[in-house]
mmCIF file of the C-alpha atoms, coordinates in Angstrom:
data_MODEL
# 
_entry.id   MODEL 
# 
loop_
_atom_site.group_PDB 
_atom_site.id 
_atom_site.type_symbol 
_atom_site.label_atom_id 
_atom_site.label_alt_id 
_atom_site.label_comp_id 
_atom_site.label_asym_id 
_atom_site.label_entity_id 
_atom_site.label_seq_id 
_atom_site.pdbx_PDB_ins_code 
_atom_site.Cartn_x 
_atom_site.Cartn_y 
_atom_site.Cartn_z 
_atom_site.occupancy 
_atom_site.B_iso_or_equiv 
_atom_site.pdbx_formal_charge 
_atom_site.auth_seq_id 
_atom_site.auth_comp_id 
_atom_site.auth_asym_id 
_atom_site.auth_atom_id 
_atom_site.pdbx_PDB_model_num 
ATOM 1   C CA . MET A 1 1   ? 12.445  -54.676 -3.579  1.00 0.00 ? 1   MET A CA 1 
ATOM 2   C CA . GLY A 1 2   ? 15.503  -56.718 -2.201  1.00 0.00 ? 2   GLY A CA 1 
ATOM 3   C CA . LYS A 1 3   ? 17.887  -59.343 -2.163  1.00 0.00 ? 3   LYS A CA 1 
ATOM 4   C CA . ALA A 1 4   ? 16.401  -62.686 -1.975  1.00 0.00 ? 4   ALA A CA 1 
ATOM 5   C CA . ILE A 1 5   ? 17.445  -63.135 1.862   1.00 0.00 ? 5   ILE A CA 1 
ATOM 6   C CA . ALA A 1 6   ? 15.986  -60.115 2.940   1.00 0.00 ? 6   ALA A CA 1 
ATOM 7   C CA . GLY A 1 7   ? 12.675  -61.510 4.199   1.00 0.00 ? 7   GLY A CA 1 
ATOM 8   C CA . LYS A 1 8   ? 10.355  -60.005 1.757   1.00 0.00 ? 8   LYS A CA 1 
ATOM 9   C CA . SER A 1 9   ? 8.190   -63.098 1.361   1.00 0.00 ? 9   SER A CA 1 
ATOM 10  C CA . SER A 1 10  ? 8.439   -63.851 4.849   1.00 0.00 ? 10  SER A CA 1 
ATOM 11  C CA . LEU A 1 11  ? 7.553   -60.217 6.095   1.00 0.00 ? 11  LEU A CA 1 
ATOM 12  C CA . THR A 1 12  ? 4.191   -60.204 3.567   1.00 0.00 ? 12  THR A CA 1 
ATOM 13  C CA . TYR A 1 13  ? 3.729   -63.743 4.925   1.00 0.00 ? 13  TYR A CA 1 
ATOM 14  C CA . ARG A 1 14  ? 3.613   -62.404 8.369   1.00 0.00 ? 14  ARG A CA 1 
ATOM 15  C CA . PHE A 1 15  ? 1.280   -59.199 7.553   1.00 0.00 ? 15  PHE A CA 1 
ATOM 16  C CA . ILE A 1 16  ? -1.371  -61.714 5.396   1.00 0.00 ? 16  ILE A CA 1 
ATOM 17  C CA . ASN A 1 17  ? -1.382  -63.652 8.597   1.00 0.00 ? 17  ASN A CA 1 
ATOM 18  C CA . TYR A 1 18  ? 0.362   -66.919 7.184   1.00 0.00 ? 18  TYR A CA 1 
ATOM 19  C CA . ASN A 1 19  ? 2.592   -68.988 9.042   1.00 0.00 ? 19  ASN A CA 1 
ATOM 20  C CA . VAL A 1 20  ? 5.924   -68.430 7.554   1.00 0.00 ? 20  VAL A CA 1 
ATOM 21  C CA . PRO A 1 21  ? 7.551   -71.803 6.472   1.00 0.00 ? 21  PRO A CA 1 
ATOM 22  C CA . GLN A 1 22  ? 11.498  -72.911 7.188   1.00 0.00 ? 22  GLN A CA 1 
ATOM 23  C CA . GLU A 1 23  ? 11.936  -72.801 3.261   1.00 0.00 ? 23  GLU A CA 1 
ATOM 24  C CA . THR A 1 24  ? 10.224  -70.310 0.180   1.00 0.00 ? 24  THR A CA 1 
ATOM 25  C CA . ASP A 1 25  ? 10.720  -71.277 -3.205  1.00 0.00 ? 25  ASP A CA 1 
ATOM 26  C CA . PRO A 1 26  ? 12.333  -67.910 -4.946  1.00 0.00 ? 26  PRO A CA 1 
ATOM 27  C CA . THR A 1 27  ? 10.416  -65.552 -5.725  1.00 0.00 ? 27  THR A CA 1 
ATOM 28  C CA . ILE A 1 28  ? 9.172   -64.157 -9.377  1.00 0.00 ? 28  ILE A CA 1 
ATOM 29  C CA . GLU A 1 29  ? 6.183   -62.286 -8.532  1.00 0.00 ? 29  GLU A CA 1 
ATOM 30  C CA . ASP A 1 30  ? 3.562   -62.927 -6.113  1.00 0.00 ? 30  ASP A CA 1 
ATOM 31  C CA . ARG A 1 31  ? 0.006   -60.908 -5.168  1.00 0.00 ? 31  ARG A CA 1 
ATOM 32  C CA . TYR A 1 32  ? -1.860  -61.202 -2.587  1.00 0.00 ? 32  TYR A CA 1 
ATOM 33  C CA . LYS A 1 33  ? -5.117  -58.325 -0.978  1.00 0.00 ? 33  LYS A CA 1 
ATOM 34  C CA . SER A 1 34  ? -5.690  -57.298 2.355   1.00 0.00 ? 34  SER A CA 1 
ATOM 35  C CA . SER A 1 35  ? -7.302  -54.765 3.927   1.00 0.00 ? 35  SER A CA 1 
ATOM 36  C CA . ILE A 1 36  ? -5.901  -51.876 6.104   1.00 0.00 ? 36  ILE A CA 1 
ATOM 37  C CA . LYS A 1 37  ? -7.925  -49.865 8.135   1.00 0.00 ? 37  LYS A CA 1 
ATOM 38  C CA . ILE A 1 38  ? -6.854  -46.075 8.062   1.00 0.00 ? 38  ILE A CA 1 
ATOM 39  C CA . ASP A 1 39  ? -8.586  -43.151 10.038  1.00 0.00 ? 39  ASP A CA 1 
ATOM 40  C CA . ASP A 1 40  ? -12.325 -45.518 10.230  1.00 0.00 ? 40  ASP A CA 1 
ATOM 41  C CA . LYS A 1 41  ? -12.125 -46.347 6.913   1.00 0.00 ? 41  LYS A CA 1 
ATOM 42  C CA . VAL A 1 42  ? -11.146 -49.610 5.357   1.00 0.00 ? 42  VAL A CA 1 
ATOM 43  C CA . TYR A 1 43  ? -8.912  -49.894 2.156   1.00 0.00 ? 43  TYR A CA 1 
ATOM 44  C CA . GLU A 1 44  ? -8.207  -52.961 0.079   1.00 0.00 ? 44  GLU A CA 1 
ATOM 45  C CA . VAL A 1 45  ? -4.848  -53.529 -0.328  1.00 0.00 ? 45  VAL A CA 1 
ATOM 46  C CA . GLU A 1 46  ? -2.552  -55.196 -3.091  1.00 0.00 ? 46  GLU A CA 1 
ATOM 47  C CA . ILE A 1 47  ? 0.119   -56.489 -2.452  1.00 0.00 ? 47  ILE A CA 1 
ATOM 48  C CA . LEU A 1 48  ? 3.163   -57.317 -4.980  1.00 0.00 ? 48  LEU A CA 1 
ATOM 49  C CA . ASP A 1 49  ? 6.084   -59.502 -3.489  1.00 0.00 ? 49  ASP A CA 1 
ATOM 50  C CA . THR A 1 50  ? 8.793   -59.483 -5.985  1.00 0.00 ? 50  THR A CA 1 
ATOM 51  C CA . ALA A 1 51  ? 12.156  -60.768 -7.383  1.00 0.00 ? 51  ALA A CA 1 
ATOM 52  C CA . ASP A 1 52  ? 15.369  -59.365 -6.986  1.00 0.00 ? 52  ASP A CA 1 
ATOM 53  C CA . GLU A 1 53  ? 17.050  -61.093 -9.957  1.00 0.00 ? 53  GLU A CA 1 
ATOM 54  C CA . THR A 1 54  ? 18.817  -58.947 -12.232 1.00 0.00 ? 54  THR A CA 1 
ATOM 55  C CA . ASP A 1 55  ? 17.675  -60.628 -15.359 1.00 0.00 ? 55  ASP A CA 1 
ATOM 56  C CA . ILE A 1 56  ? 14.082  -59.527 -14.816 1.00 0.00 ? 56  ILE A CA 1 
ATOM 57  C CA . GLN A 1 57  ? 14.645  -55.892 -15.759 1.00 0.00 ? 57  GLN A CA 1 
ATOM 58  C CA . ASN A 1 58  ? 11.293  -55.762 -17.735 1.00 0.00 ? 58  ASN A CA 1 
ATOM 59  C CA . LEU A 1 59  ? 9.279   -56.588 -14.742 1.00 0.00 ? 59  LEU A CA 1 
ATOM 60  C CA . ILE A 1 60  ? 10.775  -54.295 -12.418 1.00 0.00 ? 60  ILE A CA 1 
ATOM 61  C CA . ASP A 1 61  ? 10.152  -51.746 -14.849 1.00 0.00 ? 61  ASP A CA 1 
ATOM 62  C CA . MET A 1 62  ? 6.411   -52.949 -14.676 1.00 0.00 ? 62  MET A CA 1 
ATOM 63  C CA . TRP A 1 63  ? 6.124   -53.449 -11.311 1.00 0.00 ? 63  TRP A CA 1 
ATOM 64  C CA . ILE A 1 64  ? 7.654   -49.863 -10.643 1.00 0.00 ? 64  ILE A CA 1 
ATOM 65  C CA . SER A 1 65  ? 5.445   -48.256 -13.318 1.00 0.00 ? 65  SER A CA 1 
ATOM 66  C CA . PHE A 1 66  ? 2.063   -49.273 -11.310 1.00 0.00 ? 66  PHE A CA 1 
ATOM 67  C CA . GLY A 1 67  ? 3.248   -49.150 -7.913  1.00 0.00 ? 67  GLY A CA 1 
ATOM 68  C CA . GLU A 1 68  ? 2.367   -46.365 -5.492  1.00 0.00 ? 68  GLU A CA 1 
ATOM 69  C CA . GLY A 1 69  ? 4.215   -47.103 -2.044  1.00 0.00 ? 69  GLY A CA 1 
ATOM 70  C CA . PHE A 1 70  ? 7.410   -49.167 -2.017  1.00 0.00 ? 70  PHE A CA 1 
ATOM 71  C CA . LEU A 1 71  ? 8.935   -51.377 0.966   1.00 0.00 ? 71  LEU A CA 1 
ATOM 72  C CA . LEU A 1 72  ? 12.834  -51.454 0.290   1.00 0.00 ? 72  LEU A CA 1 
ATOM 73  C CA . VAL A 1 73  ? 13.832  -54.539 2.505   1.00 0.00 ? 73  VAL A CA 1 
ATOM 74  C CA . PHE A 1 74  ? 16.915  -55.417 3.143   1.00 0.00 ? 74  PHE A CA 1 
ATOM 75  C CA . SER A 1 75  ? 18.866  -58.015 5.940   1.00 0.00 ? 75  SER A CA 1 
ATOM 76  C CA . ILE A 1 76  ? 20.802  -55.974 8.627   1.00 0.00 ? 76  ILE A CA 1 
ATOM 77  C CA . ASN A 1 77  ? 22.869  -59.224 8.667   1.00 0.00 ? 77  ASN A CA 1 
ATOM 78  C CA . ASP A 1 78  ? 23.550  -58.799 4.880   1.00 0.00 ? 78  ASP A CA 1 
ATOM 79  C CA . TYR A 1 79  ? 25.343  -55.650 3.569   1.00 0.00 ? 79  TYR A CA 1 
ATOM 80  C CA . GLU A 1 80  ? 24.645  -56.730 -0.131  1.00 0.00 ? 80  GLU A CA 1 
ATOM 81  C CA . SER A 1 81  ? 21.165  -56.348 0.257   1.00 0.00 ? 81  SER A CA 1 
ATOM 82  C CA . PHE A 1 82  ? 21.279  -53.040 1.678   1.00 0.00 ? 82  PHE A CA 1 
ATOM 83  C CA . GLU A 1 83  ? 23.645  -51.904 -0.972  1.00 0.00 ? 83  GLU A CA 1 
ATOM 84  C CA . ILE A 1 84  ? 21.370  -53.488 -3.535  1.00 0.00 ? 84  ILE A CA 1 
ATOM 85  C CA . LEU A 1 85  ? 18.469  -50.932 -2.189  1.00 0.00 ? 85  LEU A CA 1 
ATOM 86  C CA . LYS A 1 86  ? 20.415  -47.910 -3.173  1.00 0.00 ? 86  LYS A CA 1 
ATOM 87  C CA . GLY A 1 87  ? 19.882  -48.669 -7.010  1.00 0.00 ? 87  GLY A CA 1 
ATOM 88  C CA . ARG A 1 88  ? 16.374  -49.936 -6.702  1.00 0.00 ? 88  ARG A CA 1 
ATOM 89  C CA . TYR A 1 89  ? 15.930  -46.190 -4.939  1.00 0.00 ? 89  TYR A CA 1 
ATOM 90  C CA . ASN A 1 90  ? 17.678  -44.474 -7.771  1.00 0.00 ? 90  ASN A CA 1 
ATOM 91  C CA . ARG A 1 91  ? 15.733  -46.381 -10.415 1.00 0.00 ? 91  ARG A CA 1 
ATOM 92  C CA . ILE A 1 92  ? 11.909  -45.710 -8.381  1.00 0.00 ? 92  ILE A CA 1 
ATOM 93  C CA . ILE A 1 93  ? 13.230  -41.980 -8.705  1.00 0.00 ? 93  ILE A CA 1 
ATOM 94  C CA . LYS A 1 94  ? 13.917  -41.596 -12.031 1.00 0.00 ? 94  LYS A CA 1 
ATOM 95  C CA . ASP A 1 95  ? 10.628  -44.021 -13.001 1.00 0.00 ? 95  ASP A CA 1 
ATOM 96  C CA . LYS A 1 96  ? 8.821   -41.550 -10.963 1.00 0.00 ? 96  LYS A CA 1 
ATOM 97  C CA . PRO A 1 97  ? 9.651   -38.474 -11.577 1.00 0.00 ? 97  PRO A CA 1 
ATOM 98  C CA . GLY A 1 98  ? 7.367   -35.568 -9.936  1.00 0.00 ? 98  GLY A CA 1 
ATOM 99  C CA . VAL A 1 99  ? 5.306   -38.023 -8.556  1.00 0.00 ? 99  VAL A CA 1 
ATOM 100 C CA . ALA A 1 100 ? 4.781   -38.206 -4.540  1.00 0.00 ? 100 ALA A CA 1 
ATOM 101 C CA . CYS A 1 101 ? 5.549   -42.084 -4.174  1.00 0.00 ? 101 CYS A CA 1 
ATOM 102 C CA . PRO A 1 102 ? 5.547   -43.096 -0.603  1.00 0.00 ? 102 PRO A CA 1 
ATOM 103 C CA . ILE A 1 103 ? 8.892   -45.548 0.176   1.00 0.00 ? 103 ILE A CA 1 
ATOM 104 C CA . LEU A 1 104 ? 9.956   -46.912 3.346   1.00 0.00 ? 104 LEU A CA 1 
ATOM 105 C CA . LEU A 1 105 ? 13.394  -48.900 4.089   1.00 0.00 ? 105 LEU A CA 1 
ATOM 106 C CA . VAL A 1 106 ? 12.898  -51.703 6.239   1.00 0.00 ? 106 VAL A CA 1 
ATOM 107 C CA . GLY A 1 107 ? 15.780  -53.112 8.221   1.00 0.00 ? 107 GLY A CA 1 
ATOM 108 C CA . ASN A 1 108 ? 14.616  -57.226 8.798   1.00 0.00 ? 108 ASN A CA 1 
ATOM 109 C CA . GLN A 1 109 ? 16.020  -59.868 10.381  1.00 0.00 ? 109 GLN A CA 1 
ATOM 110 C CA . LEU A 1 110 ? 16.139  -57.669 14.203  1.00 0.00 ? 110 LEU A CA 1 
ATOM 111 C CA . ASP A 1 111 ? 15.728  -60.885 16.122  1.00 0.00 ? 111 ASP A CA 1 
ATOM 112 C CA . SER A 1 112 ? 19.426  -61.570 15.165  1.00 0.00 ? 112 SER A CA 1 
ATOM 113 C CA . THR A 1 113 ? 21.352  -58.517 16.424  1.00 0.00 ? 113 THR A CA 1 
ATOM 114 C CA . ASN A 1 114 ? 24.615  -60.713 17.286  1.00 0.00 ? 114 ASN A CA 1 
ATOM 115 C CA . GLU A 1 115 ? 25.302  -61.138 13.387  1.00 0.00 ? 115 GLU A CA 1 
ATOM 116 C CA . ARG A 1 116 ? 24.361  -57.361 12.599  1.00 0.00 ? 116 ARG A CA 1 
ATOM 117 C CA . LYS A 1 117 ? 26.031  -56.011 9.635   1.00 0.00 ? 117 LYS A CA 1 
ATOM 118 C CA . ILE A 1 118 ? 24.276  -52.767 9.375   1.00 0.00 ? 118 ILE A CA 1 
ATOM 119 C CA . GLN A 1 119 ? 23.966  -50.548 11.951  1.00 0.00 ? 119 GLN A CA 1 
ATOM 120 C CA . TYR A 1 120 ? 20.321  -48.696 12.898  1.00 0.00 ? 120 TYR A CA 1 
ATOM 121 C CA . ASN A 1 121 ? 22.326  -45.173 12.303  1.00 0.00 ? 121 ASN A CA 1 
ATOM 122 C CA . GLU A 1 122 ? 23.924  -46.135 9.232   1.00 0.00 ? 122 GLU A CA 1 
ATOM 123 C CA . ALA A 1 123 ? 20.416  -47.423 7.863   1.00 0.00 ? 123 ALA A CA 1 
ATOM 124 C CA . LYS A 1 124 ? 18.548  -44.344 9.002   1.00 0.00 ? 124 LYS A CA 1 
ATOM 125 C CA . GLU A 1 125 ? 21.225  -41.987 7.674   1.00 0.00 ? 125 GLU A CA 1 
ATOM 126 C CA . LEU A 1 126 ? 20.047  -43.337 4.478   1.00 0.00 ? 126 LEU A CA 1 
ATOM 127 C CA . ALA A 1 127 ? 16.613  -42.758 4.494   1.00 0.00 ? 127 ALA A CA 1 
ATOM 128 C CA . ASP A 1 128 ? 16.716  -39.562 5.992   1.00 0.00 ? 128 ASP A CA 1 
ATOM 129 C CA . SER A 1 129 ? 19.022  -38.693 2.824   1.00 0.00 ? 129 SER A CA 1 
ATOM 130 C CA . TRP A 1 130 ? 16.597  -39.786 0.667   1.00 0.00 ? 130 TRP A CA 1 
ATOM 131 C CA . LYS A 1 131 ? 13.668  -38.007 3.037   1.00 0.00 ? 131 LYS A CA 1 
ATOM 132 C CA . ILE A 1 132 ? 12.008  -41.274 3.531   1.00 0.00 ? 132 ILE A CA 1 
ATOM 133 C CA . ASN A 1 133 ? 11.466  -43.019 6.848   1.00 0.00 ? 133 ASN A CA 1 
ATOM 134 C CA . TYR A 1 134 ? 12.971  -46.118 8.335   1.00 0.00 ? 134 TYR A CA 1 
ATOM 135 C CA . MET A 1 135 ? 11.690  -48.977 10.441  1.00 0.00 ? 135 MET A CA 1 
ATOM 136 C CA . GLU A 1 136 ? 13.171  -52.015 11.482  1.00 0.00 ? 136 GLU A CA 1 
ATOM 137 C CA . VAL A 1 137 ? 11.043  -55.717 11.820  1.00 0.00 ? 137 VAL A CA 1 
ATOM 138 C CA . SER A 1 138 ? 11.590  -58.980 12.622  1.00 0.00 ? 138 SER A CA 1 
ATOM 139 C CA . THR A 1 139 ? 9.590   -61.682 10.895  1.00 0.00 ? 139 THR A CA 1 
ATOM 140 C CA . GLU A 1 140 ? 11.111  -64.267 13.318  1.00 0.00 ? 140 GLU A CA 1 
ATOM 141 C CA . THR A 1 141 ? 9.285   -62.724 16.185  1.00 0.00 ? 141 THR A CA 1 
ATOM 142 C CA . ASN A 1 142 ? 6.800   -60.636 14.061  1.00 0.00 ? 142 ASN A CA 1 
ATOM 143 C CA . TYR A 1 143 ? 7.919   -57.439 15.709  1.00 0.00 ? 143 TYR A CA 1 
ATOM 144 C CA . ASN A 1 144 ? 6.509   -54.146 13.467  1.00 0.00 ? 144 ASN A CA 1 
ATOM 145 C CA . CYS A 1 145 ? 5.642   -56.337 10.561  1.00 0.00 ? 145 CYS A CA 1 
ATOM 146 C CA . LYS A 1 146 ? 1.852   -55.018 10.297  1.00 0.00 ? 146 LYS A CA 1 
ATOM 147 C CA . GLU A 1 147 ? 3.242   -51.832 10.864  1.00 0.00 ? 147 GLU A CA 1 
ATOM 148 C CA . VAL A 1 148 ? 5.157   -51.264 7.857   1.00 0.00 ? 148 VAL A CA 1 
ATOM 149 C CA . PHE A 1 149 ? 2.820   -52.434 5.909   1.00 0.00 ? 149 PHE A CA 1 
ATOM 150 C CA . GLU A 1 150 ? -0.064  -50.018 7.299   1.00 0.00 ? 150 GLU A CA 1 
ATOM 151 C CA . TYR A 1 151 ? 2.248   -47.087 7.821   1.00 0.00 ? 151 TYR A CA 1 
ATOM 152 C CA . LEU A 1 152 ? 3.016   -47.443 4.161   1.00 0.00 ? 152 LEU A CA 1 
ATOM 153 C CA . ALA A 1 153 ? -0.834  -47.549 2.910   1.00 0.00 ? 153 ALA A CA 1 
ATOM 154 C CA . ALA A 1 154 ? -1.672  -44.465 5.111   1.00 0.00 ? 154 ALA A CA 1 
ATOM 155 C CA . GLU A 1 155 ? 1.408   -42.928 2.789   1.00 0.00 ? 155 GLU A CA 1 
ATOM 156 C CA . ILE A 1 156 ? 0.045   -43.831 -0.131  1.00 0.00 ? 156 ILE A CA 1 
ATOM 157 C CA . VAL A 1 157 ? -3.732  -42.523 1.137   1.00 0.00 ? 157 VAL A CA 1 
ATOM 158 C CA . LYS A 1 158 ? -2.055  -39.376 1.982   1.00 0.00 ? 158 LYS A CA 1 
ATOM 159 C CA . SER A 1 159 ? -0.453  -38.792 -1.347  1.00 0.00 ? 159 SER A CA 1 
ATOM 160 C CA . ARG A 1 160 ? -3.852  -39.442 -3.571  1.00 0.00 ? 160 ARG A CA 1 
ATOM 161 C CA . ASN A 1 161 ? -6.793  -37.562 -4.396  1.00 0.00 ? 161 ASN A CA 1 
ATOM 162 C CA . ILE A 1 162 ? -9.134  -38.086 -1.743  1.00 0.00 ? 162 ILE A CA 1 
ATOM 163 C CA . ASN A 1 163 ? -11.918 -39.181 -4.682  1.00 0.00 ? 163 ASN A CA 1 
ATOM 164 C CA . ALA A 1 164 ? -9.544  -41.386 -6.405  1.00 0.00 ? 164 ALA A CA 1 
ATOM 165 C CA . LEU A 1 165 ? -9.326  -43.293 -3.005  1.00 0.00 ? 165 LEU A CA 1 
ATOM 166 C CA . ARG A 1 166 ? -12.947 -44.360 -3.098  1.00 0.00 ? 166 ARG A CA 1 
ATOM 167 C CA . SER A 1 167 ? -12.614 -45.693 -6.248  1.00 0.00 ? 167 SER A CA 1 
ATOM 168 C CA . ARG A 1 168 ? -9.345  -47.134 -6.146  1.00 0.00 ? 168 ARG A CA 1 
ATOM 169 C CA . ARG A 1 169 ? -7.079  -50.116 -4.665  1.00 0.00 ? 169 ARG A CA 1 
ATOM 170 C CA . ARG A 1 170 ? -3.745  -49.427 -3.270  1.00 0.00 ? 170 ARG A CA 1 
ATOM 171 C CA . LYS A 1 171 ? -0.902  -51.189 -4.756  1.00 0.00 ? 171 LYS A CA 1 
ATOM 172 C CA . CYS A 1 172 ? 2.232   -51.807 -2.372  1.00 0.00 ? 172 CYS A CA 1 
ATOM 173 C CA . ILE A 1 173 ? 4.703   -53.005 -3.665  1.00 0.00 ? 173 ILE A CA 1 
ATOM 174 C CA . ILE A 1 174 ? 7.778   -55.143 -1.800  1.00 0.00 ? 174 ILE A CA 1 
ATOM 175 C CA . MET A 1 175 ? 10.702  -54.904 -3.380  1.00 0.00 ? 175 MET A CA 1 
# 
């Protein structure tokens, strides 16, 4: 979840090995499937690239209800995209009480650090306060794009019963 300029779709394109288009249409909900190898086992991952629009609250509720892990993506160059995620995080926690639900805070656009508005330490402090991890990526250079998905998928695997893992697809939600 995150603001439109955060680069959620570009991050997903990089992971799926698509070229990142110069311009993209606003996303409401795009689904992708890929495979990730974790501990010598291959898992199918369903990725839901979501919108940031405030007028689709019912969809956001639905996405949260079936998501097994969440990438909360913001642009390090846009403070509003960072602030929006605080509400999204609180909503996930409220809607999934008592559920071990992996969440990763992701700062995008690392390639343009000269325009940086959210410093690494500020984002890391927020992630630490939520007891989650923080990673930075660049969809421009493809830095850490695969790693954030692999990390989240591995955390989802850890959070699930081993028998359920063999029969269920992982659902990673990009918010």
